[in-house]
Structure formats: C-alpha cells, structure tokens
C-alpha positions as CSV (number, residue, x, y, z in Angstrom):
1,M,0.0,0.0,0.0
2,A,3.0,2.3,0.5
3,L,3.5,2.4,-3.3
4,A,-0.2,2.8,-4.2
5,Q,-0.9,5.7,-6.6
6,T,-4.4,6.6,-5.6
7,Y,-4.8,10.1,-7.1
8,A,-6.5,9.4,-10.4
9,H,-9.1,12.1,-9.5
10,H,-6.2,14.7,-9.7
11,A,-4.6,13.3,-12.9
12,T,-5.1,12.7,-16.6
13,V,-5.1,8.9,-17.0
14,I,-4.0,7.6,-20.4
15,N,-2.8,4.4,-22.0
16,D,0.0,3.9,-24.6
17,R,-2.3,4.9,-27.5
18,G,-3.3,8.1,-25.8
19,D,-6.8,7.0,-24.9
20,R,-8.1,8.7,-21.8
21,F,-10.0,7.4,-18.8
22,T,-11.9,9.4,-16.2
23,T,-12.5,7.8,-12.8
24,T,-16.1,8.0,-11.5
25,T,-15.6,6.0,-8.3
26,W,-14.5,7.0,-4.8
27,A,-11.8,4.4,-4.4
28,E,-10.6,4.6,-8.0
29,T,-11.0,0.8,-8.5
30,D,-12.6,1.5,-11.9
31,V,-9.2,2.9,-13.0
32,V,-7.5,-0.3,-11.8
33,Q,-10.0,-2.4,-13.8
34,W,-9.5,-0.3,-16.9
35,T,-5.7,-0.4,-16.5
36,S,-5.7,-4.2,-16.2
37,R,-7.3,-4.4,-19.6
38,Q,-4.6,-2.2,-21.3
39,S,-1.4,-3.5,-22.9
40,A,0.8,-5.1,-20.2
41,A,-1.8,-3.8,-17.7
42,R,-0.1,-0.4,-17.7
43,A,-1.2,3.2,-17.9
44,R,0.2,6.7,-17.2
45,Y,-0.9,9.4,-14.8
46,V,-0.2,13.0,-15.9
47,V,-0.3,15.3,-12.9
48,E,-0.2,19.1,-13.2
49,D,2.0,20.9,-10.7
50,A,-1.0,22.6,-9.1
51,A,-2.3,19.1,-8.0
52,L,0.9,17.9,-6.3
53,M,-0.2,19.1,-2.9
54,R,-3.7,17.7,-3.0
55,R,-4.3,15.2,-0.3
56,V,-5.8,11.7,-0.7
57,R,-6.5,9.7,2.4
58,G,-3.9,11.7,4.4
59,R,-1.1,11.6,1.8
60,T,-0.2,14.2,-0.8
61,V,0.0,13.4,-4.5
62,E,3.6,14.5,-4.4
63,S,4.5,12.1,-1.6
64,M,2.9,9.2,-3.5
65,I,4.9,10.1,-6.6
66,A,8.1,10.2,-4.5
67,A,7.4,6.7,-3.2
68,A,6.9,5.5,-6.8
69,R,10.2,7.2,-7.8
70,G,12.0,5.5,-5.0
71,A,10.7,2.1,-6.1
72,G,12.0,2.7,-9.7
73,A,8.8,3.7,-11.5
74,P,9.2,5.5,-14.8
75,I,8.6,9.2,-14.0
76,V,9.0,12.1,-16.4
77,R,8.9,15.8,-15.4
78,A,8.2,18.3,-18.2
79,H,6.1,21.3,-19.1
80,G,4.7,21.9,-15.7
81,A,3.5,18.3,-15.2
82,T,4.7,15.0,-13.9
83,T,4.0,11.7,-15.8
84,V,4.0,8.5,-13.7
85,G,3.9,5.0,-15.2
86,V,1.5,2.8,-13.2
87,I,0.6,-0.9,-13.4
88,A,-2.6,-2.5,-12.2
89,A,-2.0,-4.3,-8.9
90,I,-4.1,-6.9,-7.1
91,T,-6.3,-4.4,-5.3
92,T,-9.6,-5.2,-6.8
93,T,-11.4,-8.4,-7.8
94,N,-11.5,-7.9,-11.6
95,G,-14.1,-10.5,-12.1
96,G,-14.7,-12.0,-8.7
97,L,-15.3,-15.4,-7.2
98,S,-17.3,-18.0,-9.1
99,V,-20.5,-18.9,-7.4
100,D,-23.5,-21.1,-8.1
101,E,-27.1,-20.1,-8.3
102,R,-27.3,-19.9,-4.5
103,A,-24.3,-17.5,-4.3
104,Q,-22.3,-20.4,-2.9
105,V,-18.5,-20.7,-3.5
106,A,-18.3,-24.1,-1.8
107,T,-20.6,-26.1,0.5
108,G,-21.6,-23.7,3.3
109,V,-19.4,-20.9,2.0
110,F,-21.3,-17.9,0.4
111,A,-20.1,-14.7,-1.2
112,C,-21.6,-11.4,-2.2
113,G,-19.9,-8.4,-3.7
114,A,-19.9,-6.0,-6.6
115,D,-17.9,-8.5,-8.8
116,V,-19.0,-11.9,-7.4
117,G,-19.9,-14.3,-10.2
118,G,-17.8,-12.5,-12.8
119,I,-20.4,-9.7,-13.0
120,S,-17.9,-6.8,-13.1
121,T,-19.6,-3.4,-12.6
122,G,-16.5,-1.3,-13.0
123,G,-17.5,0.4,-9.8
124,Y,-16.2,0.2,-6.2
125,S,-15.9,-3.4,-5.2
126,S,-15.9,-3.3,-1.4
127,G,-18.0,-6.4,-1.3
128,L,-20.9,-4.3,0.1
129,A,-21.5,-1.5,-2.3
130,A,-23.3,-3.0,-5.3
131,A,-24.2,-6.5,-4.2
132,L,-27.8,-6.2,-3.2
133,V,-29.1,-9.1,-5.4
134,L,-26.3,-11.6,-4.7
135,G,-26.4,-10.5,-1.0
136,R,-30.1,-11.3,-0.7
137,I,-29.5,-14.7,-2.5
138,A,-26.6,-15.5,-0.2
139,A,-28.5,-14.5,2.9
140,D,-31.6,-16.5,2.0
141,A,-29.4,-19.5,1.2
142,A,-27.2,-19.2,4.3
143,L,-30.3,-19.1,6.5
144,G,-31.0,-22.7,5.5
145,V,-27.6,-24.0,6.5
146,T,-28.5,-24.9,10.0
147,T,-26.2,-27.8,10.1
148,A,-23.2,-25.6,9.4
149,L,-24.2,-23.1,12.0
150,A,-24.7,-25.9,14.6
151,G,-21.2,-27.1,13.7
152,L,-19.8,-23.6,14.2
153,R,-21.4,-23.4,17.7
154,R,-20.0,-26.8,18.6
155,A,-16.5,-25.7,17.5
156,V,-16.9,-22.6,19.8
157,A,-17.9,-24.8,22.7
158,V,-15.0,-27.2,22.1
159,G,-12.7,-24.3,22.2
160,G,-14.0,-23.3,25.6
161,G,-16.1,-20.4,24.4
162,T,-19.7,-19.4,24.8
163,A,-21.6,-16.9,22.7
164,L,-23.4,-14.2,24.6
165,G,-24.9,-11.2,22.8
166,A,-25.0,-8.1,25.0
167,G,-23.4,-4.6,25.1
168,I,-21.5,-5.7,28.2
169,H,-21.3,-8.9,30.2
170,P,-24.1,-8.5,32.8
171,S,-22.1,-10.1,35.7
172,G,-18.5,-9.6,34.6
173,A,-16.4,-8.4,37.6
174,W,-14.3,-5.2,37.5
175,G,-11.1,-5.9,35.7
176,D,-12.5,-9.0,34.1
177,A,-11.5,-8.0,30.6
178,R,-8.4,-9.7,29.1
179,V,-6.8,-7.9,26.2
180,L,-4.9,-9.8,23.5
181,S,-1.2,-9.1,23.7
182,G,-0.3,-8.7,20.0
183,G,-0.7,-6.2,17.2
184,R,-3.6,-3.7,17.2
185,Y,-4.8,-4.9,20.6
186,K,-1.5,-4.1,22.2
187,K,-1.5,-0.6,20.7
188,V,-5.1,0.1,21.9
189,S,-4.3,-1.3,25.4
190,E,-1.2,0.9,25.7
191,M,-3.3,3.9,24.6
192,L,-6.3,3.4,26.9
193,R,-4.7,1.4,29.7
194,G,-7.2,0.6,32.5
195,L,-10.2,1.9,30.5
196,V,-10.2,-1.3,28.4
197,Q,-9.7,-3.6,31.3
198,R,-12.9,-2.6,33.3
199,T,-15.3,-5.2,31.9
200,P,-15.9,-6.9,28.5
201,E,-18.0,-4.6,26.2
202,C,-19.1,-5.2,22.7
203,A,-20.8,-3.1,20.0
204,L,-22.8,-3.7,16.9
205,H,-21.2,-2.0,13.8
206,V,-23.1,-1.7,10.6
207,H,-21.3,-0.9,7.3
208,V,-23.2,0.6,4.4
209,G,-21.3,0.6,1.0
210,V,-21.1,3.9,-0.8
211,S,-19.5,4.5,-4.2
212,D,-18.6,8.1,-3.8
213,G,-16.7,10.1,-1.1
214,E,-19.0,13.1,-1.3
215,D,-22.1,10.9,-1.0
216,A,-20.4,9.2,2.0
217,V,-19.9,12.5,3.8
218,R,-23.5,13.5,3.1
219,I,-24.7,10.2,4.6
220,L,-22.3,10.5,7.6
221,N,-23.7,14.0,8.3
222,G,-27.2,12.7,8.1
223,M,-26.6,9.6,10.2
224,R,-25.2,11.7,13.0
225,E,-28.8,13.0,13.6
226,Y,-30.1,9.5,14.0
227,V,-27.4,8.0,16.3
228,P,-29.6,8.6,19.4
229,L,-32.4,6.6,17.7
230,F,-30.1,3.7,17.0
231,V,-28.7,3.8,20.5
232,A,-32.2,3.6,21.9
233,L,-33.3,0.8,19.7
234,A,-30.2,-1.3,20.3
235,A,-29.9,-0.6,24.1
236,N,-29.0,-4.0,25.5
237,S,-26.8,-3.6,28.5
238,P,-28.8,-2.6,31.6
239,F,-26.6,-4.6,34.0
240,W,-22.9,-4.1,34.8
241,F,-20.7,-5.8,37.4
242,G,-23.6,-7.9,38.5
243,V,-26.0,-5.1,39.4
244,D,-28.5,-2.9,37.5
245,S,-26.8,0.2,36.2
246,G,-30.0,2.2,35.9
247,M,-29.1,2.7,32.2
248,A,-30.6,1.0,29.2
249,S,-27.1,0.9,27.7
250,A,-24.4,0.8,30.4
251,R,-21.9,0.1,27.6
252,A,-22.6,3.6,26.2
253,A,-21.6,5.1,29.5
254,L,-18.4,3.1,29.7
255,V,-17.1,3.9,26.2
256,R,-17.9,7.6,26.6
257,S,-14.6,7.9,28.4
258,Y,-12.6,6.8,25.3
259,P,-10.9,9.5,23.2
260,R,-12.1,10.3,19.7
261,H,-15.5,8.8,20.6
262,G,-19.1,10.0,20.4
263,I,-20.7,12.3,17.8
264,P,-18.5,13.9,15.2
265,R,-19.1,17.3,13.8
266,A,-20.7,17.7,10.4
267,F,-18.1,17.9,7.6
268,R,-18.3,20.2,4.6
269,D,-17.1,17.6,2.1
270,Y,-14.8,14.6,1.7
271,D,-11.7,16.8,1.6
272,D,-12.7,18.3,5.0
273,Y,-13.1,14.8,6.4
274,L,-9.6,13.8,5.2
275,A,-8.1,17.1,6.4
276,T,-9.5,16.3,9.9
277,L,-7.8,12.9,9.9
278,D,-4.6,14.6,8.7
279,G,-4.9,17.0,11.6
280,Y,-4.9,14.1,14.1
281,R,-1.9,12.6,12.2
282,R,0.2,15.7,12.4
283,A,-0.8,16.7,15.9
284,F,-0.9,13.3,17.7
285,G,0.7,10.8,15.4
286,I,-2.5,8.9,14.8
287,V,-2.0,7.5,11.3
288,D,-4.5,4.7,11.6
289,S,-8.0,6.1,10.8
290,S,-9.6,3.1,12.4
291,L,-8.6,4.6,15.7
292,M,-11.2,7.3,15.2
293,W,-14.0,5.8,17.3
294,W,-16.8,8.2,16.4
295,D,-20.3,6.8,16.6
296,V,-20.5,7.1,12.8
297,R,-17.4,7.4,10.6
298,L,-16.1,6.7,7.1
299,R,-14.0,3.7,6.2
300,P,-12.3,4.8,2.9
301,N,-10.4,1.5,2.7
302,L,-13.7,-0.4,2.6
303,G,-15.8,2.1,0.8
304,T,-18.3,2.3,3.6
305,V,-20.0,4.5,6.1
306,E,-19.9,2.7,9.5
307,L,-22.5,3.2,12.2
308,R,-20.9,2.1,15.5
309,G,-22.9,3.4,18.5
310,M,-25.1,0.4,19.2
311,D,-25.0,-2.4,21.7
312,S,-24.4,-6.0,20.5
313,Q,-27.6,-8.0,20.2
314,S,-28.5,-11.5,21.4
315,S,-31.3,-11.7,18.8
316,L,-30.2,-12.1,15.1
317,G,-33.6,-10.7,14.3
318,H,-32.7,-7.5,16.0
319,V,-29.4,-7.4,14.2
320,A,-31.2,-7.8,10.9
321,A,-33.7,-5.1,11.7
322,L,-31.1,-2.5,12.8
323,T,-29.0,-3.3,9.7
324,A,-32.0,-2.9,7.4
325,L,-32.9,0.5,9.0
326,A,-29.3,1.7,8.6
327,Q,-29.2,0.7,5.0
328,A,-32.6,2.3,4.2
329,M,-31.7,5.4,6.0
330,A,-28.4,5.8,4.0
331,Y,-30.4,5.6,0.8
332,A,-33.0,8.1,2.1
333,I,-30.3,10.6,3.2
334,K,-28.4,10.3,-0.1
335,D,-31.5,10.5,-2.4
336,S,-33.6,13.1,-0.5
337,G,-30.9,15.7,-0.2
338,R,-32.1,16.5,3.3
339,E,-29.6,18.8,5.0
340,C,-28.5,17.7,8.5
341,V,-26.8,20.5,10.6
342,T,-27.7,19.8,14.2
343,P,-24.7,20.6,16.4
344,A,-22.8,17.6,17.7
345,E,-23.2,18.7,21.3
346,L,-27.0,18.6,21.0
347,I,-27.0,15.2,19.4
348,A,-24.6,13.9,22.1
349,E,-27.0,15.0,24.8
350,S,-29.8,13.2,23.0
351,A,-27.7,10.1,22.7
352,F,-27.2,10.1,26.5
353,L,-30.9,10.2,27.0
354,A,-31.2,7.3,24.6
355,S,-28.6,5.3,26.4
356,R,-30.3,6.0,29.8
357,D,-33.9,5.3,28.9
358,G,-33.8,3.2,25.7
359,I,-37.1,2.8,23.7
360,A,-39.2,4.1,26.6
361,G,-37.4,7.5,26.6
362,T,-37.3,10.7,24.6
363,I,-34.7,12.0,22.1
364,L,-34.1,15.0,20.1
365,H,-36.1,14.6,16.9
366,H,-36.8,17.3,14.3
367,G,-35.7,20.0,16.7
368,S,-37.7,19.0,19.8
369,L,-37.8,16.2,22.4
370,Q,-40.1,13.4,21.3
371,P,-40.8,9.9,22.5
372,V,-38.5,7.3,20.9
373,R,-41.5,5.3,19.7
374,Q,-42.9,8.4,17.8
375,A,-39.4,9.1,16.3
376,V,-39.3,5.5,15.1
377,T,-42.7,5.8,13.5
378,D,-41.7,9.0,11.7
379,T,-38.4,7.6,10.6
380,L,-39.9,4.4,9.2
381,E,-42.5,6.4,7.3
382,W,-39.7,8.5,5.8
383,V,-37.3,5.7,4.8
384,R,-39.8,3.1,3.6
385,P,-40.2,4.5,0.0
386,Y,-36.4,4.4,-0.5
387,A,-36.2,0.9,1.0
388,R,-39.1,-0.2,-1.3
389,D,-37.4,1.1,-4.4
390,R,-34.4,-1.2,-3.6
391,G,-36.4,-4.2,-2.5
392,I,-35.4,-4.2,1.2
393,E,-38.6,-2.9,2.7
394,D,-39.4,-6.2,4.4
395,G,-36.4,-5.8,6.7
396,L,-37.9,-2.8,8.3
397,D,-40.8,-4.9,9.8
398,G,-38.3,-6.2,12.3
399,V,-37.8,-2.7,13.7
400,E,-41.5,-2.5,14.5
401,R,-41.3,-5.9,16.2
402,L,-38.2,-4.8,18.2
403,V,-40.1,-1.7,19.4
404,H,-43.1,-3.8,20.3
405,D,-40.9,-6.1,22.4
406,G,-39.4,-3.2,24.2
407,G,-35.8,-3.8,23.2
408,G,-33.0,-5.9,24.7
409,A,-32.7,-3.9,28.0
410,V,-36.3,-4.4,28.9
411,R,-36.2,-8.1,28.1
412,Q,-33.0,-8.5,30.2
413,R,-34.6,-6.8,33.2
414,R,-37.8,-8.8,32.7
415,V,-35.9,-12.1,32.9
416,H,-33.7,-11.0,35.8
417,A,-36.7,-9.8,37.8
418,R,-38.4,-13.2,37.3
419,S,-35.5,-15.6,37.8
420,G,-32.2,-13.8,38.7
421,M,-28.8,-13.3,37.1
422,A,-28.0,-16.9,36.5
423,E,-31.2,-17.4,34.5
424,L,-30.5,-14.1,32.6
425,L,-27.1,-15.4,31.5
426,R,-28.7,-18.7,30.4
427,H,-31.3,-16.7,28.5
428,L,-28.8,-14.6,26.6
429,V,-26.7,-17.6,25.7
430,A,-29.7,-19.5,24.4
431,E,-30.9,-16.6,22.4
432,S,-27.4,-15.9,21.0
433,S,-27.2,-19.5,19.9
434,A,-30.7,-19.8,18.3
435,D,-31.0,-21.2,14.8
436,R,-34.0,-19.0,14.0
437,W,-34.3,-15.2,13.8
C-alpha cells in the first residue's frame, strides 16, 4: 500500500495509445480495472504541478509520486506536469469469485460483492457497495444451512467459548476483561490502559457501502442525527458488574470515556473529512484512521459509512432489523438531499438520554424532544419508500417488532426480575445460539 498511486481524481489517465479514462468511483477501482485491460496492464498518470499538494487519504499526491520514484517507477517531469507510469496491482477483484445459483462458493461458503460471479460493474468493489441481489440470495441460502451453524457453535464450545450477545457482560467483575497481547490490541491497550480492562464490552457495527466520497460524507452527516435513535433501539446492557446500572445501555456510559469517541461534527465535504484525519496525524501521530472511534465514521479503505454506536444483540432478528434500518436510512439521506446540521453537542445530549432510557425514553427529533416510539414511526415512514425502491422494505418490519418487544434492555430486566442473574445469562446464551431469527 505504501506504493499505491491513488490520485486518479487529480490526474489525466492515459494508455500507450493516448486513450483517456476518467474515474467515477470514490476508491478509483474503476481505474484499476481499466488499466488491467490495457497493454501489459499499464497506464500513465499525468499530474499538473497545481495538483501535487492535493491530499488523498492523508497523503499528498507529491509524496505518492516520490514513493513510486524511490521504487524505480518510470517518471518524467516536463512542461509543468509529472507523468508517472503505473501498473494494475491486485487491489480489486477484476471478475470476482465463481458462485452457483445460491451464491455459494463451496458447500456452506457464500459470497456477495460487486464483482462476485464475474459480474464486473466497473464500480467500487468493497463487497458491500453494489451487491444487493447476490447479497439477498446469499443471505436467503445461508439461513438454511443450520447444520453448518450448529457445527460452528460446537466448535466454539469445544474451544471453551460461549456466545453471549449483549453490550457488556451482565455479571462480569471489575477488571475481568483480558486484552490480547499482540498487534492492534497491544496498541489500543497501551493507549487506553485501564479503560479497556474494566469489563468486556461489545458493540454492533453496521457498514453501508457507498461508491462516492461526497455521498459518503453526506450520509455520515445525516446519520449523525439518528445516532440517538439507533442507541435507543439497540440498548442491550442494563446490567454491569452484576447489578442494575439504571441505564438501558451501560456500555454507552463506559465507552464515553474513550478519546475520539461520540458524535463527530458535520463535515463540509470529503476533503474536509480527510483534512480532519490529517490533523490528528500531524498533531498526535494517529496514522490509523480506524482509531477514530466516532459513533459514525467513514472507512475509505472499505468504501463504507460505518454506524458504530449500538450495543451488541442477542437476537439475530434485532441485528437484521437494525441493519435494514441503517441501509434504508443511508439511501434516504443520499437521495432526499435533506440537510442535517444539528450541532454535535445537542446530538450527544440526545444520545445520552437514549442510552439512559432506551425505547421508553425521549430523544431530540426534528428539533424537539419526542418519544422514541414516535421518532421510530416518523423515521420508518420517511425511509420506507427508499427501501421499497431497492427491495429491502421487508427488513424494516423487524424494527417494529423490536419496538413492540421493548428492546433488549427491557427483556433482560424482565428475565432478571423473574429468575435472577444466572437465568438471565442462560437466556442470553440460548438466544445468541438460536438457529432462527
């Protein structure tokens, strides 16, 4: 990746015959696919001097050219421009995995993505962005593979593990979290010290594929407004250290102490987002953008907007419902052009109310405090047409069922009040291991 030349947006891309290609995708994978079809899989980037200081994912065009020069790439400087010889690398699928009619690569192994099955779109191939049809086929097929799922659960049990879906372990003792010693986990542990050793906590992250950086920022800005709604719907950690926390999501209270966490500000555009990341790099040496733990963020390397502020769920049905709502909302924000400018501090206060009271509470919605249930009704009414246009409306029915059930926090307290902590743990394990949604 150190030699990647990812600045086609700021260059003229030509082949040996002088044919030009203009990228239309955020991650420039269409350029890679086009280059792979040229003679010797080669092309040239012609960069005007004025573009050398433009930044792409925290690096300047000039620094990327310097890296290529150091590796021996053919580079010519003339007439106020720099020409760089490039070659298509293995950074995109260029045709994808072969699958059968059930989107199956091999028995029990499914795939979905923009290029799966050899259907190359020429667009961004994150595996999430343009794979609705194959994704639905794979999901429908995978739901029937109960034998494989049972085998996976048995393997977890043989390894000494037990699946339990919740925002934090209800009875875990203080200091009960053990952090892996290597790689990224070591870095995070050194950064956060005792904060990550308090008790095991786990969040549900939903990625929505987006093919353009400006659209991604527009969706991020819009999703900020709805973080409190998702926090309330997903609240599933009322107990901590063996006692009732008084919160619907105690996990939210714990992670609020982490740096670079919570509600980000609204960004003007994609360049503004990248400039913010670059500011953290220059000021604090944070070069890994995945260490920005905002409740909603961009993942340029994946081509996704990532919604992060939710508790893990014991019910797969709830996971599916929250995922469907996030996907439908992304489409609605992108297509409606609705401007979202609520200050981050107001959204953060609303998110606290959501984490405290869950579905039974109130949140900031359309400029005033409204019951979560009413906000859900309004939001579903808004996003349904966009979901219907893309064939994912059925997934939203699960949101209504989740609200009717009261959410994970209510269900946990109900079981605990009836039968105590030991029975609550058994309930969560059983629900987390269920074959059916």
